[in-house]
C-alpha positions as CSV (number, residue, x, y, z in Angstrom):
1,X,-15.0,1.0,106.3
2,X,-12.4,-0.5,103.9
3,X,-8.8,0.6,104.2
4,X,-6.7,1.9,101.3
5,X,-4.9,-1.4,101.0
6,X,-8.2,-3.4,100.9
7,X,-9.6,-1.1,98.1
8,X,-6.5,-1.7,96.1
9,X,-6.8,-5.4,96.5
10,X,-10.4,-5.4,95.3
11,X,-9.5,-3.3,92.3
12,X,-6.8,-5.7,91.4
13,X,-9.2,-8.7,91.6
14,X,-11.6,-6.9,89.3
15,X,-8.8,-6.2,86.8
16,X,-7.7,-9.8,86.9
17,X,-11.2,-11.0,86.2
18,X,-11.5,-8.6,83.3
19,X,-8.2,-9.8,81.8
20,X,-9.3,-13.4,82.1
21,X,-12.5,-12.6,80.2
22,X,-10.5,-10.8,77.4
23,X,-8.1,-13.8,77.3
24,X,-11.0,-16.2,76.9
25,X,-12.4,-14.1,74.0
26,X,-9.1,-14.0,72.2
27,X,-8.8,-17.8,72.6
28,X,-12.2,-18.3,70.9
29,X,-11.3,-15.9,68.1
30,X,-8.0,-17.7,67.6
31,X,-9.8,-21.0,67.3
32,X,-12.1,-19.6,64.6
33,X,-9.1,-18.3,62.6
34,X,-7.4,-21.7,63.0
35,X,-10.4,-23.5,61.5
36,X,-10.5,-21.1,58.5
37,X,-6.8,-21.7,57.9
38,X,-7.4,-25.5,58.0
39,X,-10.2,-25.2,55.4
40,X,-7.9,-23.1,53.1
41,X,-5.1,-25.7,53.4
42,X,-7.5,-28.5,52.5
43,X,-8.5,-26.6,49.3
44,X,-11.9,-25.3,50.5
45,X,-12.1,-21.5,50.0
46,X,-12.8,-19.3,52.9
47,X,-15.8,-17.0,52.8
48,X,-15.2,-14.0,50.5
49,X,-17.8,-11.3,49.6
50,X,-19.3,-12.0,46.2
51,X,-18.9,-8.5,44.9
52,X,-15.1,-8.6,45.7
53,X,-14.8,-11.8,43.7
54,X,-16.7,-10.4,40.8
55,X,-14.7,-7.2,40.6
56,X,-11.3,-8.8,41.3
57,X,-8.9,-8.4,38.3
58,X,-7.4,-11.4,36.7
59,X,-3.8,-12.1,37.6
60,X,-1.4,-10.9,35.0
61,X,0.7,-13.2,33.0
62,X,0.2,-16.5,31.2
63,X,-2.1,-19.2,32.6
64,X,-0.7,-22.0,34.7
65,X,0.9,-24.7,32.5
66,X,1.5,-22.3,29.6
67,X,4.6,-23.1,27.6
68,X,7.3,-20.5,28.2
69,X,8.8,-18.3,25.4
70,X,12.4,-17.7,24.8
71,X,14.4,-16.4,21.9
72,X,15.6,-19.1,19.6
73,X,19.2,-19.5,18.6
74,X,19.7,-18.0,15.1
75,X,20.3,-20.5,12.3
76,X,22.8,-18.2,10.5
77,X,25.9,-16.8,12.2
78,X,27.7,-13.9,10.5
79,X,30.7,-13.5,12.8
80,X,32.5,-15.6,15.4
81,X,34.5,-13.6,17.9
82,X,36.6,-15.5,20.5
83,X,36.7,-13.9,23.9
84,X,39.9,-14.6,25.9
85,X,40.9,-13.6,29.4
86,X,44.5,-13.2,30.8
87,X,43.9,-12.3,34.4
88,X,41.2,-12.8,37.0
89,X,38.8,-9.8,36.8
90,X,38.2,-10.1,40.6
91,X,41.7,-10.2,42.1
92,X,44.0,-9.8,39.1
93,X,45.6,-13.2,39.8
94,X,47.0,-15.7,37.2
95,X,44.6,-18.1,35.5
96,X,44.9,-21.8,34.5
97,X,44.6,-23.2,31.0
98,X,41.1,-23.2,29.4
99,X,38.8,-25.4,31.4
100,X,35.7,-25.1,29.2
101,X,34.1,-23.0,26.4
102,X,30.7,-21.2,26.7
103,X,28.8,-20.0,23.7
104,X,26.6,-16.8,23.6
105,X,24.6,-15.6,20.7
106,X,23.8,-11.9,20.2
107,X,21.6,-10.4,17.5
108,X,22.1,-6.7,16.6
109,X,21.5,-4.2,13.8
110,X,24.3,-3.2,11.3
111,X,26.2,0.0,12.0
112,X,24.6,3.1,10.5
113,X,26.1,3.8,7.1
114,X,25.5,6.3,4.3
115,X,22.6,5.6,1.9
116,X,23.3,3.7,-1.2
117,X,23.3,5.9,-4.3
118,X,23.0,4.2,-7.7
119,X,23.6,6.0,-11.0
120,X,21.8,4.3,-13.9
121,X,23.3,4.7,-17.3
122,X,20.3,4.0,-19.6
123,X,20.7,3.1,-23.2
124,X,18.1,4.7,-25.5
125,X,17.5,3.3,-29.0
126,X,15.3,4.0,-31.9
127,X,12.5,1.5,-32.8
128,X,11.7,1.7,-36.5
129,X,8.4,-0.1,-36.0
130,X,7.1,2.2,-33.2
131,X,9.0,5.1,-34.7
132,X,10.2,6.4,-31.4
133,X,13.1,6.3,-28.9
134,X,12.8,3.5,-26.3
135,X,14.8,2.6,-23.2
136,X,14.9,-0.3,-20.7
137,X,12.9,-0.2,-17.4
138,X,14.4,0.0,-13.9
139,X,12.6,-2.6,-11.7
140,X,13.4,-1.1,-8.2
141,X,12.4,2.5,-9.0
142,X,9.0,3.9,-9.7
143,X,8.7,6.1,-12.9
144,X,10.0,9.6,-12.3
145,X,10.9,8.9,-8.7
146,X,14.2,10.2,-7.1
147,X,13.8,7.7,-4.2
148,X,14.3,4.0,-4.3
149,X,11.3,1.7,-3.9
150,X,12.5,0.2,-0.6
151,X,12.8,3.5,1.1
152,X,9.4,4.6,-0.3
153,X,7.7,1.4,1.0
154,X,9.4,1.9,4.4
155,X,8.0,5.4,4.5
156,X,4.5,4.0,3.8
157,X,4.7,1.5,6.6
158,X,6.0,4.1,9.0
159,X,3.2,6.5,8.1
160,X,0.3,4.1,7.7
161,X,1.0,1.1,9.8
162,X,3.1,2.8,12.6
163,X,1.0,6.0,12.4
164,X,4.1,8.2,12.6
165,X,3.8,11.9,11.6
166,X,5.9,13.1,8.7
167,X,8.4,15.0,10.9
168,X,9.1,11.9,13.0
169,X,9.6,9.8,9.8
170,X,12.2,12.4,8.7
171,X,13.9,12.2,12.1
172,X,13.9,8.4,12.2
173,X,15.4,8.0,8.7
174,X,18.1,10.5,9.5
175,X,19.1,9.0,12.9
176,X,18.7,5.3,12.0
177,X,19.8,5.3,8.3
178,X,21.6,8.6,7.8
179,X,19.0,9.3,5.1
180,X,18.1,13.0,4.6
181,X,14.6,13.7,3.4
182,X,12.0,16.5,3.9
183,X,8.4,16.2,5.1
184,X,7.2,17.3,1.6
185,X,9.2,14.5,0.0
186,X,7.5,12.1,2.4
187,X,4.1,13.2,1.2
188,X,5.2,13.1,-2.4
189,X,6.5,9.5,-2.0
190,X,3.2,8.4,-0.4
191,X,1.1,10.0,-3.1
192,X,3.2,8.3,-5.8
193,X,2.7,4.9,-4.1
194,X,-1.0,5.6,-3.9
195,X,-1.2,6.0,-7.7
196,X,0.9,2.8,-8.2
197,X,-1.4,0.8,-5.9
198,X,-4.6,2.2,-7.5
199,X,-5.3,-1.0,-9.5
200,X,-4.7,-3.2,-6.4
201,X,-7.1,-1.0,-4.3
202,X,-9.8,-1.5,-7.0
203,X,-9.1,-5.2,-7.0
204,X,-9.7,-5.3,-3.2
205,X,-13.1,-3.7,-3.7
206,X,-13.9,-6.4,-6.3
207,X,-13.0,-9.1,-3.8
208,X,-15.1,-7.5,-1.2
209,X,-18.1,-7.4,-3.6
210,X,-17.7,-11.1,-4.5
211,X,-17.2,-12.4,-1.0
212,X,-20.2,-14.4,0.3
213,X,-19.8,-12.9,3.8
214,X,-18.4,-9.5,4.7
215,X,-18.5,-7.1,7.6
216,X,-19.0,-3.4,7.5
217,X,-18.5,-0.5,10.0
218,X,-17.7,3.2,10.1
219,X,-16.2,5.7,12.5
220,X,-15.8,9.4,12.6
221,X,-13.0,11.2,10.8
222,X,-11.8,14.8,10.2
223,X,-10.7,16.2,6.9
224,X,-9.3,19.7,7.0
225,X,-11.4,20.3,10.2
226,X,-14.6,19.1,8.6
227,X,-16.4,16.0,10.0
228,X,-16.1,13.0,7.7
229,X,-16.4,9.2,8.1
230,X,-14.0,6.3,7.5
231,X,-15.8,3.3,6.1
232,X,-14.4,-0.2,6.5
233,X,-15.4,-3.5,4.9
234,X,-13.6,-6.8,5.6
235,X,-14.0,-10.2,4.1
236,X,-11.9,-13.4,4.7
237,X,-8.6,-12.1,3.3
238,X,-9.1,-8.5,2.3
239,X,-9.8,-5.1,4.0
240,X,-11.2,-2.0,2.3
241,X,-11.3,1.5,3.6
242,X,-13.0,4.7,2.3
243,X,-12.9,8.2,3.6
244,X,-16.1,10.1,2.8
245,X,-18.1,13.1,4.1
246,X,-21.4,11.1,4.3
247,X,-22.6,8.4,6.5
248,X,-25.0,7.0,3.9
249,X,-25.2,3.6,2.3
250,X,-24.6,5.2,-1.0
251,X,-20.9,5.5,-0.1
252,X,-20.4,1.7,-0.2
253,X,-23.2,0.9,-2.6
254,X,-21.0,1.1,-5.7
255,X,-18.7,-1.6,-4.2
256,X,-21.6,-3.8,-3.1
257,X,-23.4,-4.5,-6.4
258,X,-25.4,-7.7,-7.1
259,X,-25.4,-9.0,-3.5
260,X,-28.2,-11.5,-3.8
261,X,-27.5,-14.5,-1.5
262,X,-24.6,-12.7,0.2
263,X,-24.5,-11.7,3.9
264,X,-23.4,-8.4,5.5
265,X,-22.5,-8.4,9.2
266,X,-23.7,-5.0,10.7
267,X,-24.3,-3.2,14.0
268,X,-28.0,-2.3,13.4
269,X,-27.2,1.1,11.8
270,X,-30.3,2.1,9.8
271,X,-28.4,2.9,6.6
272,X,-27.6,-0.8,6.2
273,X,-31.3,-1.6,6.0
274,X,-31.6,0.6,2.9
275,X,-28.5,-1.0,1.4
276,X,-29.9,-4.5,1.9
277,X,-33.2,-3.4,0.3
278,X,-31.5,-2.0,-2.8
279,X,-28.6,-4.4,-3.3
280,X,-30.4,-7.6,-2.2
281,X,-28.0,-8.7,0.5
282,X,-29.0,-10.2,3.9
283,X,-27.8,-8.9,7.2
284,X,-26.4,-10.7,10.3
285,X,-26.9,-8.4,13.2
286,X,-24.1,-8.1,15.7
287,X,-25.1,-9.8,19.0
288,X,-22.3,-8.1,20.9
289,X,-24.0,-4.7,20.1
290,X,-27.4,-6.2,21.1
291,X,-26.2,-7.5,24.5
292,X,-24.2,-4.3,25.1
293,X,-27.3,-2.1,24.5
294,X,-29.5,-4.4,26.7
295,X,-27.0,-4.3,29.5
296,X,-26.9,-0.5,29.3
297,X,-30.7,-0.4,29.6
298,X,-30.6,-2.9,32.5
299,X,-28.4,-0.5,34.4
300,X,-30.8,2.4,34.0
301,X,-34.2,0.6,34.3
302,X,-35.1,-2.3,36.5
303,X,-37.6,-3.7,34.1
304,X,-34.9,-3.9,31.4
305,X,-33.1,-6.6,33.4
306,X,-35.6,-9.0,32.0
307,X,-34.7,-7.9,28.5
308,X,-31.0,-8.5,29.1
309,X,-31.5,-11.8,30.8
310,X,-33.8,-13.1,28.0
311,X,-31.6,-12.0,25.1
312,X,-28.5,-13.4,26.8
313,X,-30.2,-16.8,27.2
314,X,-31.3,-16.8,23.6
315,X,-27.8,-16.0,22.3
316,X,-26.2,-18.7,24.5
317,X,-28.7,-21.2,23.1
318,X,-27.9,-20.1,19.5
319,X,-24.1,-20.3,20.1
320,X,-24.6,-24.0,21.3
321,X,-26.4,-24.8,18.0
322,X,-24.0,-22.9,15.7
323,X,-22.7,-23.7,13.2
324,X,-24.5,-27.0,12.7
325,X,-28.0,-25.7,13.4
326,X,-31.0,-26.5,11.3
327,X,-33.9,-24.5,9.9
328,X,-36.0,-26.0,12.7
329,X,-33.5,-24.8,15.3
330,X,-33.7,-21.3,13.9
331,X,-37.5,-21.4,14.0
332,X,-37.4,-22.3,17.7
333,X,-35.1,-19.4,18.4
334,X,-37.4,-17.1,16.4
335,X,-40.3,-18.2,18.6
336,X,-38.4,-17.1,21.6
337,X,-37.7,-13.8,20.0
338,X,-41.5,-13.5,19.3
339,X,-42.3,-14.2,22.9
340,X,-39.7,-11.5,23.9
341,X,-41.4,-9.1,21.5
342,X,-44.8,-9.7,23.1
343,X,-43.5,-8.4,26.5
344,X,-44.9,-5.1,27.7
345,X,-42.6,-2.3,29.1
346,X,-43.5,1.1,30.5
347,X,-40.4,3.0,29.3
348,X,-40.3,4.1,25.6
349,X,-36.6,3.5,25.2
350,X,-37.0,-0.2,26.2
351,X,-40.0,-0.6,23.8
352,X,-38.0,0.9,21.0
353,X,-35.2,-1.5,21.6
354,X,-37.6,-4.4,21.9
355,X,-39.2,-3.5,18.5
356,X,-35.8,-3.1,16.9
357,X,-34.9,-6.7,17.8
358,X,-38.2,-8.5,17.4
359,X,-39.5,-6.7,14.3
360,X,-36.9,-4.8,12.3
361,X,-34.1,-7.3,12.7
362,X,-36.0,-10.4,13.4
363,X,-34.7,-12.2,10.3
364,X,-31.2,-10.9,10.7
365,X,-30.4,-12.6,14.0
366,X,-29.5,-16.2,13.4
367,X,-27.6,-16.7,10.1
368,X,-24.6,-17.8,12.0
369,X,-26.6,-20.8,13.5
370,X,-26.7,-22.6,10.1
371,X,-23.7,-21.0,8.3
372,X,-20.2,-21.5,9.7
373,X,-18.8,-18.7,7.6
374,X,-21.0,-16.1,9.3
375,X,-19.8,-14.7,12.6
376,X,-22.3,-13.8,15.4
377,X,-20.6,-10.4,15.9
378,X,-18.8,-7.8,13.9
379,X,-15.7,-7.9,16.1
380,X,-13.5,-8.6,13.1
381,X,-14.7,-5.4,11.5
382,X,-14.2,-3.5,14.7
383,X,-10.6,-4.7,15.0
384,X,-10.0,-3.7,11.4
385,X,-11.3,-0.2,11.8
386,X,-9.4,0.2,15.1
387,X,-6.3,1.0,13.1
388,X,-8.0,4.1,11.6
389,X,-9.1,5.1,15.1
390,X,-5.5,4.9,16.3
391,X,-4.3,7.1,13.4
392,X,-7.1,9.6,14.1
393,X,-6.0,9.9,17.8
394,X,-2.5,10.7,16.7
395,X,-3.0,12.9,13.6
396,X,-6.7,14.0,14.1
397,X,-7.5,13.0,10.5
398,X,-6.2,14.4,7.2
399,X,-5.5,18.0,6.2
400,X,-6.3,17.5,2.5
401,X,-8.3,15.4,0.0
402,X,-5.0,14.0,-1.2
403,X,-4.1,12.8,2.2
404,X,-7.5,11.1,2.6
405,X,-6.9,9.2,-0.7
406,X,-3.4,8.2,0.4
407,X,-4.8,6.9,3.7
408,X,-7.6,4.8,2.3
409,X,-5.5,3.3,-0.5
410,X,-2.3,2.4,1.4
411,X,-4.2,1.4,4.6
412,X,-6.3,-1.0,2.5
413,X,-3.1,-2.5,0.9
414,X,-1.1,-2.8,4.1
415,X,-3.9,-4.2,6.3
416,X,-4.9,-6.7,3.6
417,X,-1.3,-8.0,3.4
418,X,-1.2,-8.3,7.2
419,X,-4.6,-10.1,7.2
420,X,-3.0,-12.6,4.9
421,X,-0.1,-13.2,7.3
422,X,2.6,-11.6,5.0
423,X,5.3,-9.0,5.4
424,X,4.0,-5.7,4.1
425,X,7.4,-4.5,3.0
426,X,8.3,-7.6,1.1
427,X,4.8,-8.2,-0.4
428,X,4.4,-4.5,-1.6
429,X,7.8,-4.7,-3.2
430,X,6.8,-7.9,-5.0
431,X,3.5,-6.4,-6.1
432,X,5.2,-3.4,-7.7
433,X,8.2,-5.1,-9.2
434,X,6.2,-7.9,-10.7
435,X,3.7,-5.6,-12.5
436,X,3.3,-6.2,-16.2
């Protein structure tokens, strides 16, 4: 029989053996980690799960090698202020003579001052030929307006471009410019500008009509609590908006007259098919919408994965050919669409989508392959209508018919000017002061 000391010795030996085994396992694990670190240092990536890589978010900031941005030194200097120092700011000790000079440029806004009030003394004279009293025109003021043109245009930019409500425009003008105005005067100024820009708004519609390629889209709107729609059409340098209660092609049909040989980029909404049939225009179907819809189907139905894979392959092939593709290239792409249309699917939603692509819009898929002016998607129109969406989120639409007319006119003018790369305030001022 073993004594107590002998039992303790055996237990200690077993514990030592167990610790040696654990130590050996740790050594092996350390060696594996060391190999992985060596591979990473050599530039070979370690094993990472595919789904983690796929879902990882891109690192924020500019890409490597991107040229940095810094504020340039102004070309014009209005004031030069010397800054002298008499004692050390740290210890209060005496300082030597000037050792060097350092320059620092600061840009700021002018101090808030009272608004400029101008009193016009207008001569009125009798014209014997016209048999009436006439007077000279004031270039910087609209007829009958109590506000200057510059403040009215600033109100338009704040309301339409910046999407500020009337009460915030009133607050901003008072705090930043010491300019007192009421919310009703803001609306009055906007309505007067709407009338003055009426001819320019009509001119934008004419340019949309004459453009060989244009995009069209629509989004929901509210007018006095009733559902309406905002229509948007965009060409190369102009944007046109229209608020209407209907989502019918007849809303934009008056603008799009005589469209034979012209192309309209659309998102497969049925109403554009009726427009094309009546006005003679061709359609370029948006491939971004097609692939988005096929991807949504692929998430819900396994057999739709074939649909998404095939359409994505066809689009990538078409993008490689564009914009220098030939008629023969388009015919090859259409054959692939026909083979896609011959596929059989069990679910009705997939069959409906297949028929929409392979039958209804078969001839509207590949205009961009042979024509460099035609985009493959309507992303440009989506970006243009996004401004109306932002305004809708802030104001929830318009409260009156007059507000809707103000919005469509001034939004068309301002976004057209921005599309042309110009300053809305300066360009609108030029447009109104140079009128005949």
